[in-house]
C-alpha positions, 0 to 999 in steps of 0.5 A: 218772492218768485224763487222754487227750491230744487234739493238734491237728496237723490245720493246713498250716503254710503260714508254714513255706513247706515241703513237709513237714507242719509238726508233723513237721519236727524240732526237736533232731532229734525230730518237734515232735510226737513231742517232745509225745507223749514229754512226755505219756508222761512223765506216763503219760497213757491215750491220746494222740490225734492230730487230723489233716487235712492231709498225714496219712499223711506224719504217720502215717509218721513217729509210730508207735503213736498214735490219731488222728481226721482232721479233714478241713476245717479249720473251727477248733480247735473244729471239730478237737476234735469230731471226737473225740467219737465216740472219746471218747463213753463216757469219763468223764475228763479230757482235756488239749488242747495244739498240736502246734506247742509242742514246747518244753512239759516234762512237769514243766508238764503235771503241775502243770497236771493236779494244780492242775485235780484238786485245785481241782474245775475243769471247765475249766483254761487253761494261760496265761503272764505277759507284758510285752508281750501283743501279739498273744496273747488275754489271759485276762479273770478275775473273782474269780480265775476265768476268764471269758473269752479276748479276742483281741488284735484283738477286745480293748478298750484296758482289757483289751489291758492284761491281761498274763495271756496264753492258752498255747493249753493246756487241761485239761477234763473231757470230758463237759462238753467236748463239751457246750460244744462242741455250743453254739458257733457259727462267727459270726466273721469267719473263719467257724470254730469256736473252741475258746476259746468253751467258756470264756463258755459253761462260765462262764454255766453256773456251772462253774469255769474257772481258769489255771495260770500258767507258771513258764517262759514260754519254753514256749510258743513255737508254731513257724510258721516256720524261724526260730521252728523254730531257735529252739526247737531251740536252746532243746531243746540247750541244755536237753539240755546242760545235762541232760548236765552235771548227769549229769557228763558234760563239755562242753568248749564246750556252744555249739559242741557239737550233741547230740540229744535221743535221745543219751545219755552217761555221766560224765566222758566228755569232748565236744570243740567241734565234735561232732555226736551224733545220733539213738540214740546211747549213749556211755559213761563216760571217753570223749573224743570230739574235734572233727568228729566225727559219731555218729548212731544209735551205741553205745560203751562205755567209756574210747573216744577218737575224733578228727575221724571219723565213726560210723554205725550202729555199736558200739565196745568198751571201750578203742577208739581211732579216728581221725583221719579214720575212718569206720564206715559201717553194721553195723561192729563194733570190739571191745576195744582195736582201733585204727583210724587215719587214713583208715580205713573199715569196713563191715559187718565186726566186728574182735575185740580188739586189731586195728590197721589204723592207716591207708589202709584199707579193710575190708567184709564182714570178720571180723579175729580178735584181735590181727591188724594190717592193713597200710597201704593193705589192702582187702578187694575185697568186691564184683565188681560184682553180688554182695558177698562175705566175707573172714575174717581170722584171729587174730595175721594180719600183713597187708603193706601194700597187700594186696588180699584178693580176696573171699570168702577166708580168711586162717587164724592165724598167716598173713602176706601179702607186701607188694602182693599180690593175694590170690585163694586161701585162706591156710593158717595159719601160711603166707606168701603172696605175689602179685606179678609178677616185676620187670622193668627195661629199661635206658636206657628213657629214650632 
């Protein structure tokens, strides 16, 4: 495919009422302009070029590995495209022009439009939609089936306002002919700007073929100019994501009350209950059960896992783990096969080997716990001395008594036991019992 893309992303987006550049606001968890780049990647464009201006550094901090040019002054869409002229001076193929605030466009639409453009030998193809109420949109004026002009609402006659085919703001153009026409446009208009749409009239006068490709789903051209429209776009993308997952075999009990971002992957026969939030690069395997009020971020869950009302951040859960309710995995927690953590258990930067159980009221930080070890209620790995973090190593088949304080750095050997209420400050050899308590003191009749 000899196709490059130019994405308009230089504007201030004042109607968003935000300090953020408009195009990096998130739609279903992904920056708007990144969503467009993701769709372009699916059709294998040769190069995608952002046209940046307002707060370009903030955009480039979010969007990696992309070509760009800079429009220092925002003097219209035609002026924006002209900033790429030098970059494309030796390019002989086609360019697709898109806006960075139209995240609902699908790769299938863009590919069909490009194929139509090539098959019909067009110099320029305009993506269009049919609206019963086209108010506010530029109208597509045609003669003998070809496009001869695009007339904006404020400049349209009553007759032209009756046209229901509108400009969707996406163009596929022969690169050489595009820049030839752009060299001839002017800014003799109310705003004093150079409009990209003016190339249509110039190319028609030159006898070039300009056509329209009509969208099947007009919802795709929704442009995001406000926080209200941002929410609308996110809703559409969530509905698409939910449908895609269900078609692949995922069970969503109530899709309307489930929040699943674009980048999440879920295996078949996994059940997602209402109130679940799945974000970022989360991957969930098959036959899992994720129950209400659970939030999972950037984590990997393998197969046959059950999580209830818990939070998981940047962690790994292997097969047949059970977790919750009200448990919390902080970054770099790794729960291996058949681990169980229950009510009010927090794990951070720790590895729990197969079969470990920590049923309630426990904190495990900077720890390794050997297989089939039982962690009693109220256990804490005291990993921080106010300056540095230290590690705790617990062996296999250990029994940690309730309310044990393990003051790191400390090692507990295989098959060892700690007495309930102990404060363990020294290493415990394997097969040993460690008890550290003050002598119980009773003073009779103390109340008197």
